[in-house]
N, C-alpha and C positions, 0 to 999 in steps of 0.2 A: 299688415302685411310684416310687422314686425317680430310676430309672433312665430316660436323656434319650435313648436309642440312637432314630435316625431313625427314625420311621412310615411307612405311604405312606398316601394319601387314604383306600385301603381301611377306615381305623379301626383297633382295636386287633387289634394281630397273634396276642393269646394269652392265654388265660384270665388272671383279674388277678383278686387281692385287695388292698381299699385300708380304711380307715375310713370314708372319706366317699364314697358317691357323690351327685351333684348332677347332676340333669335339668334342662337347660333353660340354654341361652347366653346369657338378656338381660342386663341388668345386675344385677339379685338374686341370677342365678345366680351371676357370673362376681365380681360383689365378694363372694359367701360363699366363693367357691371359694377367691379369695385370700387372704383372711382367713385361713380353715383353713389353707391352704398353710403361710402364713407363723408359724402358731404349732406347724408341725413336723409336724402330720398329713399322712395320705398320702391324696391326693383323687385323685380320676378326675372330671371332668366331660364329659357328653355331651349335644349337641343335635342335632337331628333336621335343620334346616335349617345354613345357615350364619347366624356369630357376628350377633346384633342383628338379622336378617333382619326381624323383626315388629316388636312395639311398641317396643322401643328403639332401633331407628333413624326412628321415624316421631312422635318428640314436635314440641314446640316450640322446642326447644335449647334451654331455659332453667335455670340454676341459680337459683330465685325462692324465695322465701318464701311467695310464693301473697297478693300482697295482697287478692284479691276473698275469700280464707277467710277472713278479719277479719270480714268479713259472718253468717257461718256459725260465729263463735266456736270457730272449731277453733285457738285461741290456741297449745296446745300443741304441734302441727304446725307453725303457722307457726314460731314461737320454733326448732322443731328442725332446720325448715329453713334459718333466716337463721343459723344458726350452723355450717351445713354449709357455706353459700356459701364463706366465706373460707377455712375448711380445703382445701375442695378449689381451690378458686383458688390457693391454695399448693402444691396437689400437682404440675399439671401447666399449666403458665401458657402453653407451646403450644396445647393444645386449647379454655384454656376464660379467659376475660376476661371483666373490669367491663362493661355496658352502661349507659349511660343511659338511661331511658326516660320518655316524656312524655306527659301522659295531660291533653289539651286540655277545659277545662269544658263541659259541658252543660246549663246552668240548669234544663232540664225534668226530668234524672235527679238525681244524689245533689246536697243542700247543699254548699258550699263549707265548711260545717264539719265535717261528715262527712267528706269527704276528707283536710281536715287533720286532725281525728283520727286517721283510720287510717293518714296516713302519720307520724304523732308515733309511733305504735305501732311499725309498721314499722321506725323510725331507732333505735327503743330496745328494743324486745323482745330484743335481743343486742348484744352487744359487736360492733365494727366497728372494723378497723383497716385494711383494704384499700381499702373502699366508702364514697364520701361520701355526706352525709345527703341529704333534699329538700330541695326549695327551690321556691317559689312564680317564674312570671315569664309576663311580657306578651310574650303571641305577638306582638303588633303590631311589636315592636321584636327579635324572639327568631330565630336562623334555623330554629326547629322550626315556627315560626308559616309560612313563606313557601310550602310544598305544602298547606295546609290552607285550607279556607274563611275568608274574610273576618270570620265571624258567630262564630267561636272567638280570643274574644280573651285568654283569661286560661288557663294553664296549670300544672301540676304537675311538675316533676320528682325522679324516686328514682331509686336505684341496685338492680340486679341482676348476673345474672352469664349470659353466654353458653357453651354446649359443645358441642361435636362430638359426640355422643351416641355413634354407632355406634362411632367412635374408641375414647371412653371403655371400652365393653365389651371391643375388642380390648385395649386397655392393661390393663385388669384382668387378664385371661387371659394376657398373656406375665408379666407378674412373676406370678403364679399357678405359671405355668408356671416359669420361674426359681427360685421356690421350691419345688418338686418337682412339681408337681398334672401330671397326664396330660390333656391336653386331644382330645376325639374330635369333630371336627364332621360335620354331615351324616350323625351315626349315633345311630338312635332306640332309646331303652329301649322295647322290646317285652312285657317281661313284668318284675315284681319282684314276688318271693314272699318273704314275711314269716316268719321262723323265731322262736323266744325269745329268740335272740342278735344274728345277722345276716341280712342279707337275700340271696337269691340273682337275682341280675338278669343280663338276657338284651337283649344289646346287638346291633342290627342295623347295619353300616355299607352304604355306599353301593353296594358289590358284591353287598350281601344274603347277605354272610356275617355268622354269630352269634358271639360273645363272651359265655361264660358272666363274670359279674363279683360277685366275693364283698364284700359291704360289711358294715361293723358299723353305721354309719347309711345312710339313706337322705335325702335332700333335695329335697324336691319345690319346683321354682323353677321350673315351666314356665308362666308368665305366663298368659294366656287361655286354657290348656290346663289350669291348674293343678286345678280339678273334676273335668275328663274322667280326667286322667291318673291320679289318686286312683282313681277308680272302676272305670275299663278296663282299667290295667296294674299298681297296685298292688292291686288288691283290697280297697280299703279304702271304708268308711260314711264320706263327708265331713259335718264338723259345722258348715260353714262355707259362704257364699252367695258369687258373685260377680257384678258386672253389669258386663256388656258393653257399653261406651259407646266409638265411633267416633267419633275425633275426626282431620279432614281439614283439608288446607293448600292453599294454592293458591302458585304461586309468577310473580310478575307482572315486567314490565321493571323496572329501579329508578324508586321514585315519587319519591325526595329524594336529595340528596347531603352531606346530613349524615349523619356515625356512632351519630345515635341511634335509638333505635328511640321507637315508639309504643303506647299501652296505649288504647286505645277503647271509650267506656261505652256498652251498648246497651239501646234499649225495653224488652227482654226480658230485662233486666238481669243477660245475660251480657258477658263483655268479647271482644275479638279485640287479637291483636296483628298490627302493623306493623313488620317487622324487617329491617333489612340484609342481606342473603344474597348470598354468592358474589360480592363486589364489584361486579356489573352487576345485581342482581334484588333484588326484593323478595317478602321471605316473609309471607304473611296467614293467621291463624287462630287458633285453632282452631274447631270445629264440637263438640258433645257429642251424640251419636243413639246410641240404644240401638241395640245390633246384634244382630240374630238370624240372622243367617247362619254358615256355616264361619267361624272365626276369621281361618286363614291368608287371607280371600279380601276382606279390607275393601277395599272400593274407593269413593271420594267418587260422590256420585250430582248429578243437577242442580240438586236444590233445596238441596244444600251449598252448590255453586260461587256458585248466586243469593242465599244470604245472605250468603257470604262476601263477594262484591263489592258488595251492596247496604249491609252496613255500614262497609264500607268507605270508598264513596261517599258517605255521612251526611257526613266529614270532609275526604278530600281533596277540593280544587278541579278537578284533572282526576280524572272520574269512573271506576271500577276496571269495565271491561265485560269479559264472557265470552271474547271473542275476545282480550283480553291476558291470558288465562294460559295460560302455555308448559308448565307442570308443577304435578301435583298429587300429595301423596299421602296416603294413609289410615293409620290403626293403631288396633289396638282394644285401649283401655287396660283391664285386668284390676281393677275397685275391688271395695273389699269392702262387700257388698251391707248397707247400712245401713237398708233400709227407704225410704229418701226418695224419693217420687215424682218428682220433676227431675233426672235426669240431672245437669247441671251441678251439684246441691247434695250428689252422694253426695262422702263423704268422700276425700282421698287419701293418708288416712295408711294404714298396713299393719298385720296382723297376726301374729306368730311360733305357730305352732301347733305345740307337743313334745308326739307321744303315745309313752308307754313300753309303754299298754296294747292289747291289742286285744280287741274284744266276741266273746263265745261266741253260739249262737246264740239261750240262753236269756236273755239280756243281762247275763249275770256277765262280768266282767273278769279277763283272763289278761295274764299279762308277756309284754312282743314286745320285739320289736329296736327302736330307738327312729326314729320317723320325724318328719321337719319337714315343716312346710306353709308357704308361703310364701302369705300374701295380700292383694293390694294392693301398695299403693307409690306411690313417682316417682320419678323421678331423681334428684332434689334429696338424696332421703335415703338412697340404697342404702348407702353409705358405712356411716353409722350402723346401718342394717336389716343389713348383714352382720356387723357389730360383736357386737351383739345375738345374732345369730344365733349365732355363735360363742359367745360368752358362755354359750347357753343348749345348747349341744352339747358342751362341753369337758368339766365335770362330769360328765354323761354317759357320758362316753367316760374318766372318771379323766384327764382330761390337765390336765396346768397351764393355765389362763386367764388369760392376759394380752394384752390390746388394745395393736393395736400402728400400726394403718393413720393415727392420727388425725395424725401429723406425718412420713409417709413420703411419697416422691415415688413419683409413678407414670413407668415408660418413659418417658423423654425427657423427663421435666419437670426432671431435673438439667443447667443450662446451663453449671456452672459452668468447662468446660472452654474456652468461649468470653468467660465474662463475668469470671470470678472470683464474689466471694462476691455471693449475691443482695439482693437490693432491695426492691422489690416488682414482683409477676407481674406487673403490667402494662408495667413501665417495663423488665424483666428481658429480657423478648420482645423489644423495641425494641433494646435493647442487643445480644441475640444477632441478629437480624437483619443490625445492622451488621458485628457481628464477623465474620459469616459471609458478607458482601460482601467484606470485607477478606481475607479467607484464601480465596475462591474468586470472584475478579473475573472470570473467565470465566461464570458460571451469569448466565444471564439474569435479571434483579431479578424480573419476574414467578415464573419459575420456583422461583428462589433462596425467596422468601417464602412460596408453597406447599409446598414441602419443610419449610419450617421449621415453618409453622403445624400441618402433617401428623406429623411424627417429631421434633422439639426435637432431644434430643441425641443421639439416633440416628442423624441422617442422614445419620454418619460411613459407617454400614451400607450406603448408597446411594451417596454419593459418592466414598468409598472414596478411592484415593487417583488420581483423576480429576485431570489437569489442563488439559482442552477438553472442550467439550461431545460432540464424537465418542467420546469414554472412556467416555460412558455406554450407548454401543451405539445399536442403530436406534430414532428417534422413531417410535414405534409409533400414534400418534397425538398431536395438537397438544399439547405437553409432557409428554407422556407417553414414559418412554424405559426399554428393556427392565432396565437396570439398576433401575429401581423396580419394573416386575413380577416380575423376578426376586426380589428383597427380598419383596413382596409374598405371592408363591407358598409361600416357603422359612421365612419367620419368622411369618405374619401368617394362614396357612389359608386366603388367598384361593385360589379352585378354580376362576372364571369372571370373564371379562369384568364382569357385573353385581355380584358381589362388590366387585370395584375400583372401577368407576364411579358407583355410587349406593352404598356401605357405605364402603371403607378411605378413598376421595376422592368426591367429590361433581362428579368432572371428567364425567361424563355430561350434564350439563346444559349446559355448554358445547361441546359438539359435535354434527355433523351423524350422523342414523343410520349413515350406509357410516365413519365414523370410532369409531364406536360398535362396529361388527359387526368393526371390523380388529383391536378390542381381544379380543374375543370369538375372533375367529382363531387369535390369539396362543396363547392358552389351549389351543385344540383343539390347535395344532401340536406343543408344549411336550411331553418327557419331562412321563410323571406326576409333578406335583410333592411334595417329602414335607414332611412335619409337621414346625414350627419345630424349628430345630438350635438348640440349647445356642449360646447368645450368651460372647462374649469376656468373659473375668472382668472387671469393671467398668464394663460397660457397664449403662447404666440409665435 
């Protein structure tokens, strides 16, 4: 399974064996595949759709401790997430960066002392090296007060981080592949039979072809489908339950010019964020609504749009109206069911359930091949979750267990070829962007910065030896050239226009329907793309 010969989009070409089969190409599956591959295990990952097509591209895109979880006494979860913020920020400064949040004080809601106490805990539950601490500001004098109603005179400012969630998934799997894992998108695990010492799985590729995979361990990281996969494909009795909670977001034209985000308290004790998004927009979300429909068909409903507009309009001087909404997205969060009556109060922590026994009909137990099911979780703690999962599985496999991801850069995170030794992640990216401009002065600044943000140190795989803009090939849509599309199809598993426009990038938000269609037609015309090829040595 260490062979990396090109494979077609049709999925695995031949029957295979591996140490671990991971089912699910969201952030948890990607993180686990990366960690295990880096420890020298033979890993196969299958994802029934595109990478991060569902929950993992539908987050609020924050690397955060979860300030509001302190009210639910989730101190352990918050501390774990606070520690992870800076670990992640250092690993990929091109897709993650610090972000300051402003909380206007509403006297009718939480008192000042409670907010200050919460922020004190938030500042001190974990060590900070990159992120500054909290502060109190006079919104009558501060730039963050300008777009708000005059009634809000006092605010609190604190730090968290921003992440391009879908790209985070792709980068983890690029790293996993470089370390020997085999990644198969649009490939469904339709059957997994458990034996005493291993699993016999059947994978169905996008063309309907079947491949048998023998694995010593099965990892069920199917996100919202975890419970369903366990029951229907793996034929196992679930011992845990999921609360499927829909989170929806709206995107409107830019509401403010400064680079900070807002956290707004609502009368229902929930919060929403208003975040600078894609230069020209503001992202507002999220809702917490029980989801009872098909998992892959979550859509925002009219009441959610109304809720987000109403709550944001409580704070902004210019009301947010339904007609202002230019885009929406929704995702289903697979939360570990803790019997909480309020979806907002359901824990965001995770549980790793490892089983090495199977039940007989009479209730007795017999030895069985290991099964790991991932219940719950949040994007901020994915790396820690993956590390703990690998720590659990390696002893079962009699394999050396040494964690390695905490100080390791993700692909593209190494900017040293342009800037030398790293300093601070946020400063390093700005130095990188400037150096890129000096090395490629022909790149338009808007395009240059977007490529820098998307690909970091891997940008040379797109720009290569180009000396002028025309060397990047035809401009299929504004600021999107053939060189980038070829890279995404050959190296990042992109198969359709939507893969590029809404997950690998967010360019779809900036394009007309006809421009988006042009990208889709390019993929239809192109020869069948290959699975990502082996990268040149040293490219990280």
